[in-house]
C-alpha positions as CSV (number, residue, x, y, z in Angstrom):
1,M,43.3,2.0,9.9
2,T,46.0,-0.3,9.8
3,E,46.5,-3.6,8.9
4,E,47.4,-4.9,12.2
5,M,44.7,-3.5,13.6
6,Y,41.9,-5.1,11.1
7,E,43.9,-8.2,11.5
8,Q,43.2,-8.2,15.3
9,V,39.9,-7.3,15.4
10,Q,39.2,-10.1,12.6
11,L,40.8,-12.7,15.0
12,E,38.4,-11.8,18.0
13,K,35.6,-11.9,15.7
14,L,36.5,-15.4,14.9
15,R,37.2,-16.3,18.3
16,M,33.7,-15.2,19.3
17,S,32.0,-17.2,16.4
18,E,33.3,-20.0,17.9
19,S,33.2,-19.7,21.5
20,K,29.6,-19.8,23.1
21,K,31.3,-19.2,26.6
22,V,32.4,-15.6,26.0
23,D,31.0,-13.1,28.5
24,E,27.7,-11.4,27.1
25,Q,28.7,-7.8,27.7
26,Q,32.3,-8.5,26.3
27,S,30.7,-10.0,23.1
28,I,28.5,-7.0,22.7
29,Q,31.4,-4.6,22.9
30,M,33.3,-6.6,20.5
31,K,30.9,-7.2,17.9
32,K,30.2,-3.3,18.1
33,L,34.1,-3.0,17.5
34,V,33.9,-5.5,14.4
35,S,31.0,-3.8,13.3
36,N,32.8,-0.3,13.5
37,T,35.7,-1.6,12.1
38,E,34.3,-3.0,9.0
39,N,32.1,-0.2,8.4
40,N,35.0,2.3,8.2
41,S,37.8,-0.3,6.6
42,N,38.4,0.6,2.9
43,H,40.4,-2.8,2.5
44,N,39.2,-6.0,0.9
45,H,40.5,-8.7,3.2
46,E,40.5,-12.8,2.9
47,P,38.9,-14.4,5.3
48,L,40.0,-17.1,8.2
49,F,39.6,-20.4,8.8
50,S,41.2,-21.1,11.6
51,F,42.8,-25.0,12.4
52,D,40.3,-25.2,14.9
53,Q,37.4,-25.1,12.5
54,L,39.5,-27.4,10.0
55,L,39.5,-30.2,13.3
56,S,35.8,-29.6,13.5
57,Q,35.2,-30.4,9.8
58,I,37.4,-33.3,9.8
59,G,36.0,-34.8,12.8
60,F,37.7,-37.1,15.5
61,G,38.8,-40.3,13.7
62,S,41.1,-43.1,13.4
63,Y,44.1,-40.7,13.0
64,Q,43.2,-38.9,16.4
65,L,42.7,-42.7,17.8
66,W,45.9,-44.0,17.1
67,I,47.8,-41.2,18.9
68,Y,45.5,-41.5,21.5
69,L,46.3,-45.2,21.8
70,I,50.0,-44.6,21.7
71,M,49.7,-41.8,24.8
72,G,47.8,-43.9,26.6
73,L,49.9,-47.0,26.5
74,L,52.9,-44.6,27.6
75,G,50.3,-43.5,30.4
76,V,50.1,-47.2,31.6
77,T,53.6,-47.8,31.5
78,E,54.5,-44.9,33.7
79,G,51.3,-45.8,36.3
80,A,52.8,-49.4,36.2
81,Q,56.3,-47.8,37.1
82,I,55.3,-45.5,39.9
83,T,53.4,-48.6,41.6
84,L,56.3,-50.6,40.9
85,F,58.5,-48.2,42.5
86,T,56.4,-47.8,45.7
87,L,56.4,-51.7,46.1
88,M,60.2,-51.8,45.5
89,I,61.0,-49.3,48.6
90,P,60.3,-52.2,51.5
91,I,61.7,-55.0,49.2
92,L,65.3,-53.2,48.6
93,K,65.1,-52.2,52.5
94,N,65.3,-56.2,52.8
95,Q,67.2,-57.2,50.2
96,W,70.0,-54.6,50.3
97,N,69.7,-52.9,53.7
98,V,68.8,-49.9,52.0
99,P,68.1,-47.2,54.8
100,D,65.3,-45.2,54.7
101,S,67.3,-41.9,54.0
102,L,68.5,-43.5,50.7
103,N,64.9,-44.5,50.1
104,S,64.0,-40.7,50.3
105,L,67.0,-40.1,48.3
106,Q,65.7,-42.2,45.5
107,A,62.4,-40.7,45.3
108,S,64.0,-37.4,45.3
109,F,65.9,-38.4,42.4
110,V,63.2,-40.0,40.2
111,F,61.4,-36.5,40.7
112,V,64.6,-34.1,40.3
113,G,64.6,-36.1,36.6
114,F,61.1,-35.4,36.2
115,L,61.5,-32.0,36.6
116,T,64.9,-31.6,34.3
117,G,62.9,-33.7,31.7
118,S,59.7,-31.4,31.7
119,M,62.1,-28.5,31.4
120,M,64.2,-29.4,28.5
121,S,61.0,-30.9,26.8
122,G,59.5,-27.6,25.7
123,Q,63.0,-26.0,24.4
124,F,63.4,-29.1,21.9
125,S,59.6,-29.8,21.0
126,D,58.4,-26.0,20.7
127,R,61.8,-25.5,18.8
128,F,62.0,-28.8,16.6
129,G,58.3,-30.3,16.6
130,R,56.3,-32.7,18.6
131,R,57.1,-36.1,17.1
132,G,61.0,-36.2,16.7
133,P,61.9,-35.4,20.7
134,F,58.8,-37.8,21.4
135,L,60.1,-40.6,19.3
136,Y,63.4,-40.3,20.7
137,S,62.4,-39.8,24.1
138,S,60.0,-42.7,24.3
139,F,62.5,-44.8,23.0
140,L,65.3,-44.2,25.5
141,T,62.6,-44.7,28.0
142,C,62.3,-48.4,27.5
143,L,65.7,-48.9,27.0
144,V,66.6,-47.5,30.6
145,T,63.6,-49.4,32.0
146,L,65.4,-52.4,31.4
147,A,68.8,-51.3,32.2
148,T,67.1,-51.4,35.7
149,I,67.1,-55.1,35.8
150,L,70.5,-54.7,35.5
151,C,71.7,-52.8,38.4
152,Q,73.5,-54.7,41.3
153,D,73.1,-52.0,44.1
154,I,71.4,-49.1,45.1
155,Y,73.8,-46.6,43.9
156,Q,73.5,-48.1,40.4
157,L,69.4,-48.2,40.8
158,L,69.9,-44.2,41.7
159,F,71.7,-43.5,38.7
160,V,69.1,-45.4,36.4
161,R,65.9,-44.1,38.3
162,G,67.1,-40.6,37.5
163,I,67.5,-40.8,33.8
164,M,64.2,-42.6,33.4
165,G,62.5,-39.3,35.4
166,V,64.3,-37.1,33.1
167,L,63.1,-39.1,30.0
168,V,59.3,-39.9,31.6
169,G,59.6,-35.8,32.3
170,F,60.6,-35.3,28.7
171,F,57.8,-37.1,26.7
172,S,54.9,-36.4,28.9
173,P,54.4,-32.6,28.0
174,C,55.2,-33.6,24.7
175,G,52.0,-36.1,24.7
176,V,49.6,-33.6,26.2
177,T,50.4,-30.6,23.8
178,M,49.9,-33.0,20.9
179,L,46.6,-34.2,22.1
180,S,45.7,-30.9,22.6
181,E,46.5,-29.7,19.1
182,I,44.7,-32.7,17.1
183,T,41.5,-32.6,19.4
184,Q,38.6,-30.6,18.2
185,I,37.4,-27.9,20.5
186,E,34.2,-29.7,21.2
187,V,35.3,-32.9,22.9
188,R,38.7,-32.0,23.6
189,G,38.4,-31.8,27.6
190,R,36.6,-35.1,27.6
191,Y,38.9,-37.2,25.7
192,M,41.8,-35.7,27.0
193,S,41.0,-36.1,30.7
194,L,39.7,-39.6,29.6
195,I,43.4,-40.5,28.6
196,T,44.7,-39.5,32.2
197,L,42.8,-42.6,33.1
198,T,45.4,-44.8,31.7
199,F,47.8,-43.8,34.5
200,S,45.6,-45.3,37.0
201,L,45.1,-48.4,34.7
202,G,49.1,-48.6,35.0
203,Q,48.6,-48.7,38.3
204,L,46.3,-51.6,38.5
205,F,48.5,-52.9,35.8
206,G,51.3,-52.9,37.8
207,L,49.6,-54.1,40.7
208,W,48.5,-57.3,38.8
209,V,51.7,-57.8,37.6
210,A,53.1,-57.6,41.1
211,S,50.7,-60.4,42.3
212,F,52.6,-62.8,40.5
213,F,56.0,-62.3,41.4
214,L,55.6,-61.0,45.0
215,I,56.5,-63.7,47.8
216,N,55.1,-61.1,50.2
217,F,55.3,-57.1,50.4
218,D,59.1,-57.3,51.7
219,D,60.3,-59.9,48.8
220,G,59.5,-60.7,45.6
221,N,61.3,-60.6,42.0
222,W,61.6,-56.9,41.1
223,R,63.6,-57.4,38.0
224,A,60.4,-59.8,36.6
225,M,57.9,-56.9,37.5
226,T,60.5,-54.4,35.6
227,F,60.3,-56.3,32.9
228,Y,57.0,-56.9,32.4
229,C,55.7,-53.3,33.5
230,S,57.7,-51.9,30.3
231,I,55.3,-53.8,27.6
232,P,53.1,-51.3,27.5
233,G,56.2,-48.7,26.7
234,M,57.7,-51.3,24.1
235,L,54.2,-51.4,22.4
236,A,53.7,-47.5,22.3
237,W,57.2,-47.1,20.9
238,I,56.5,-49.3,17.9
239,L,53.1,-47.7,17.3
240,C,55.2,-44.2,17.3
241,V,57.4,-45.5,14.6
242,L,54.7,-46.5,12.5
243,K,51.7,-44.2,13.1
244,L,52.8,-41.0,14.7
245,Q,52.9,-38.1,12.5
246,E,54.0,-34.3,13.4
247,S,51.7,-31.7,14.6
248,A,49.8,-30.7,11.5
249,R,48.8,-27.2,13.6
250,F,52.7,-27.2,14.6
251,Q,53.9,-27.1,10.8
252,L,51.8,-24.7,10.0
253,L,52.9,-21.9,12.5
254,T,55.9,-22.6,11.7
255,G,55.6,-22.1,8.1
256,K,56.2,-25.5,6.9
257,K,52.6,-25.0,4.9
258,E,53.1,-27.8,2.4
259,E,54.1,-30.4,4.9
260,S,50.9,-29.3,7.7
261,F,48.9,-29.4,4.4
262,E,49.8,-33.4,3.5
263,I,49.1,-34.0,6.8
264,I,45.9,-32.4,6.8
265,Q,45.3,-34.5,3.9
266,Q,46.2,-37.9,5.7
267,M,44.1,-36.8,8.7
268,S,40.7,-36.3,6.6
269,K,41.4,-39.5,4.5
270,Q,42.1,-41.9,7.9
271,N,38.8,-40.1,9.3
272,N,36.9,-41.1,6.4
273,S,35.8,-37.4,6.0
274,Q,34.2,-35.1,3.2
275,F,36.4,-32.5,4.2
276,I,38.4,-31.6,1.2
277,L,41.4,-29.1,1.5
278,T,40.8,-26.7,-1.6
279,D,43.3,-23.9,-2.5
280,D,40.5,-21.5,-0.9
281,I,40.7,-23.1,2.9
282,K,44.7,-23.2,2.2
283,Q,45.0,-19.6,1.8
284,Q,42.6,-19.3,4.9
285,L,44.5,-21.1,6.8
286,I,47.8,-19.4,6.0
287,N,46.2,-16.3,6.8
288,W,45.0,-17.8,10.1
289,A,48.8,-18.7,10.7
290,N,50.2,-15.5,9.6
291,M,47.7,-13.7,12.0
292,M,48.3,-15.9,14.9
293,N,52.6,-15.3,14.7
294,K,51.6,-11.7,14.1
295,I,49.9,-11.4,17.6
296,A,52.0,-14.0,19.4
297,K,55.1,-12.0,18.3
298,Q,58.2,-13.4,17.1
299,K,59.7,-13.1,21.0
300,E,57.5,-15.7,21.9
301,N,59.8,-18.4,20.7
302,A,60.0,-21.2,23.1
303,S,61.8,-19.7,26.0
304,I,61.0,-19.9,29.4
305,A,61.3,-16.1,29.5
306,S,58.3,-15.9,27.3
307,L,56.3,-17.4,30.1
308,F,57.1,-14.6,32.1
309,D,55.8,-11.9,29.4
310,K,53.8,-8.7,31.1
311,D,50.8,-10.1,30.3
312,K,51.2,-14.3,31.2
313,W,53.1,-14.0,34.3
314,F,50.8,-13.7,36.7
315,V,48.7,-17.1,35.1
316,T,52.4,-18.9,34.9
317,C,52.6,-18.4,38.5
318,L,49.1,-19.3,39.8
319,V,49.4,-22.6,37.3
320,W,53.0,-23.3,38.6
321,F,51.5,-22.9,42.3
322,N,48.6,-25.5,41.3
323,W,51.2,-28.0,39.8
324,F,53.5,-27.9,43.1
325,T,50.5,-28.8,45.1
326,L,49.0,-31.5,43.3
327,S,52.2,-33.1,42.9
328,F,53.3,-33.1,46.8
329,I,50.0,-34.1,47.8
330,Y,49.5,-37.0,45.7
331,Y,52.9,-38.5,45.6
332,G,52.9,-37.5,49.5
333,I,49.7,-40.0,49.9
334,V,51.1,-42.9,47.3
335,M,54.3,-42.9,48.3
336,M,53.6,-42.4,52.1
337,L,50.8,-45.1,51.8
338,P,52.2,-48.2,53.2
339,T,54.1,-46.2,55.9
340,F,50.8,-44.8,57.1
341,L,49.1,-48.2,57.0
342,Q,52.3,-49.8,58.7
343,G,52.2,-47.2,61.7
344,L,48.0,-47.0,62.4
345,K,48.9,-50.7,64.2
346,L,45.6,-52.2,62.3
347,G,47.0,-55.5,63.3
348,D,49.1,-57.7,61.0
349,S,46.5,-60.2,59.6
350,Y,44.6,-56.8,58.4
351,L,47.9,-55.7,56.4
352,A,48.6,-59.5,55.4
353,V,45.5,-59.8,53.8
354,H,44.2,-55.9,52.7
355,K,47.4,-54.1,51.9
356,L,47.4,-55.2,48.1
357,L,43.5,-54.9,48.0
358,Q,43.8,-51.5,50.0
359,L,46.4,-50.4,47.1
360,V,43.8,-51.5,44.7
361,I,40.9,-50.2,45.6
362,S,43.2,-46.8,45.8
363,S,43.9,-46.8,42.3
364,I,40.6,-47.4,41.4
365,S,39.6,-44.3,43.0
366,D,41.8,-42.6,40.8
367,I,39.8,-44.1,37.9
368,I,36.6,-43.2,38.8
369,G,38.1,-39.1,39.7
370,A,39.5,-39.2,35.9
371,A,36.1,-40.3,34.6
372,A,34.1,-38.0,36.5
373,A,36.3,-35.2,35.5
374,S,35.8,-36.4,32.1
375,V,32.1,-35.9,32.4
376,I,31.8,-32.5,34.0
377,I,35.1,-31.0,32.5
378,D,33.2,-29.1,29.8
379,V,29.7,-28.2,31.8
380,K,29.0,-24.6,30.8
381,Y,28.7,-22.9,34.1
382,L,31.3,-25.1,35.8
383,G,34.5,-24.4,33.8
384,R,38.5,-24.9,34.3
385,K,38.9,-22.1,36.6
386,N,35.4,-22.8,39.3
387,S,36.5,-26.4,39.1
388,L,40.3,-25.5,40.2
389,V,38.8,-23.6,43.0
390,L,36.4,-26.3,44.0
391,F,38.2,-29.7,44.2
392,F,41.2,-27.9,46.0
393,F,38.5,-26.9,49.0
394,I,37.2,-30.0,49.3
395,Q,40.5,-31.7,49.3
396,A,41.2,-29.6,52.2
397,L,38.5,-30.8,54.2
398,I,38.9,-34.3,53.0
399,S,42.9,-34.2,54.3
400,A,41.7,-32.6,57.8
401,A,39.2,-35.4,58.1
402,A,41.7,-37.9,57.5
403,Y,43.9,-36.8,60.4
404,F,40.8,-35.9,63.2
405,D,38.8,-39.1,62.2
406,D,39.4,-42.7,63.4
407,A,42.0,-44.8,62.1
408,S,39.4,-47.6,60.8
409,R,38.4,-45.0,58.2
410,F,41.6,-43.7,57.1
411,M,41.4,-45.4,53.8
412,L,38.0,-44.2,53.3
413,W,39.2,-40.3,53.1
414,T,42.4,-41.2,51.4
415,N,40.4,-42.7,48.5
416,F,38.8,-39.6,48.7
417,C,41.7,-37.7,48.7
418,K,43.0,-39.4,45.8
419,F,39.5,-38.9,44.1
420,F,39.7,-35.1,44.1
421,L,43.4,-34.8,43.7
422,S,42.8,-37.0,40.2
423,M,40.2,-34.9,38.9
424,T,42.2,-32.0,39.7
425,F,45.3,-33.4,38.0
426,I,43.0,-33.3,34.6
427,F,41.4,-29.7,34.9
428,S,45.1,-28.5,35.6
429,F,46.8,-30.4,32.5
430,Q,43.9,-29.1,30.5
431,Y,44.1,-25.1,31.3
432,T,47.7,-25.5,31.4
433,A,47.6,-26.6,27.8
434,E,44.9,-24.2,26.6
435,V,46.2,-21.1,28.2
436,Y,49.1,-20.8,26.1
437,S,49.7,-20.6,22.5
438,T,51.1,-23.0,20.2
439,K,54.6,-21.5,19.9
440,I,55.2,-22.1,23.8
441,R,52.8,-24.5,24.8
442,T,54.7,-27.6,25.4
443,T,57.3,-25.3,27.3
444,G,54.2,-23.9,29.2
445,V,52.9,-27.6,30.1
446,G,56.5,-28.9,30.7
447,M,57.5,-26.4,33.0
448,A,54.4,-26.8,35.1
449,N,54.6,-30.3,35.1
450,G,58.3,-29.7,36.1
451,V,57.7,-27.2,39.0
452,G,55.3,-29.6,40.1
453,R,57.3,-32.7,40.4
454,L,59.4,-30.3,42.1
455,G,56.9,-30.9,45.3
456,G,58.1,-34.5,44.9
457,V,61.3,-33.8,45.3
458,I,61.0,-32.3,48.6
459,M,57.9,-34.2,49.8
460,P,59.9,-37.2,50.8
461,W,62.1,-35.2,53.3
462,I,59.2,-33.3,54.6
463,C,56.6,-35.8,54.9
464,L,58.8,-38.4,56.8
465,Y,59.9,-35.9,58.7
466,L,56.7,-34.8,60.2
467,S,55.5,-38.5,60.6
468,S,58.4,-38.8,62.7
469,F,56.5,-36.6,65.4
470,D,53.0,-37.5,64.7
471,L,52.1,-40.4,61.7
472,L,49.3,-38.3,60.2
473,S,50.3,-35.1,60.4
474,P,51.3,-34.7,56.6
475,F,47.8,-34.2,56.4
476,L,47.7,-31.2,58.3
477,L,49.9,-29.9,55.7
478,F,48.0,-31.0,53.1
479,T,45.0,-29.4,54.7
480,V,46.7,-26.0,54.8
481,I,48.3,-25.8,51.3
482,S,45.0,-26.7,49.4
483,L,43.3,-24.3,51.2
484,M,45.8,-22.2,50.0
485,T,45.9,-23.0,46.2
486,S,42.2,-23.3,46.2
487,L,42.3,-19.3,47.3
488,T,44.9,-18.2,44.6
489,N,43.0,-19.7,42.3
490,C,40.1,-17.6,42.4
491,F,42.6,-14.8,41.0
492,L,43.0,-16.8,37.7
493,P,41.8,-14.1,35.5
494,Y,39.8,-15.9,33.2
495,D,38.7,-19.3,32.2
496,T,39.8,-21.6,29.2
497,L,36.6,-23.6,28.8
498,G,35.6,-23.3,24.7
499,K,38.6,-21.0,24.2
500,E,40.1,-21.8,20.9
501,I,43.8,-22.2,21.2
502,E,46.2,-20.2,19.5
């Protein structure tokens, strides 16, 4: 029996011992294989201690909380900027006489930037680490956000918005990857889903800031709103400088063993853990890293092509379609909501009194959806795959109701849409972060996120065109693509609930 065969069997044994979600029949077969292999092997091999076992031993404490706070503040900033962008469309139309075509182009510029940044993110962070690219991109994001204040016409704003989109698209996958690599498997789904609440909190923060500077929904001091909405991002960057360290998992898998062990010791100290990193555990971690690298193979090296290896291309295609659908529908609702409300002819007094309140309620529905996802994301018999199938199907039914039901209940159905979209985003993020190995994780998350943003690029043109014939017809399109995505998710080859990430 070869060394490589034995190591592969050892890895499967390790996975089985930590994951309680493995199918019983597969588990029995693998146990037989492990037993036969161990009985027939005459070699003495050292045991393995995986990084997820290490995280479980150290526990969740202040080390992780600081990083979660950083990611949370950046999530607040991103949510606030999306709210600000939506509110600025009618303001700029009034102040600068911006036509609808340029407003659509502005939205497309932002999402093209997201796509570009997400594609670049994996290539940098899977080669050079998580901390450096995240630190520099978050700093530049603060500067570019402030540069928005100096813009004097729509063309300058288009340029700056495009750069901002690149930077936000760049650091977002880095953040998701970092969180997935520092959180133990027992609580990874729940805690990572809670962090997505910060995007919705950011939307509320943006609306709160806007309440001080809006004269009405067609006029207001958007420069002041931009400044105050950038404050959480500035705080996040300061904390990055002070608290953010490189991913110990990444360091270990890229051969920087001593650096990784130093970070692990700091992690244990900050969490007041009783865990002691002995020489024996160090060697077991090195054995684990060597095995991971052998199984991942050297060709799996942060390239987009590696996402389409023979054992990954099908999953990658399905994941990308998920993200595309999510972004198309979510941003279609968010960006078009003022247009829908205006076109429904519910009365000027209704709009004047309730428009801001409706936007607040819409953001709250996102928060409730994220909170609900954090509760059910680790339910044993639901999992990531079944949840995606179910949520997209429900989303299709609600979109159809928004189109066919009476206009007086339009916002009710819209809020239900955002509720389920928020949950689906969380499950998609989680599945994507878990389905790829460490060497290509950020590339996988970044490309999926980028392809999703492509949905936002074409969304304004399609939705505005459809609305010119029938105001709410985009919801019919949302229904069709939600049903299609629900069906395609049935073909995801496996779930990742309880899976130890490689």
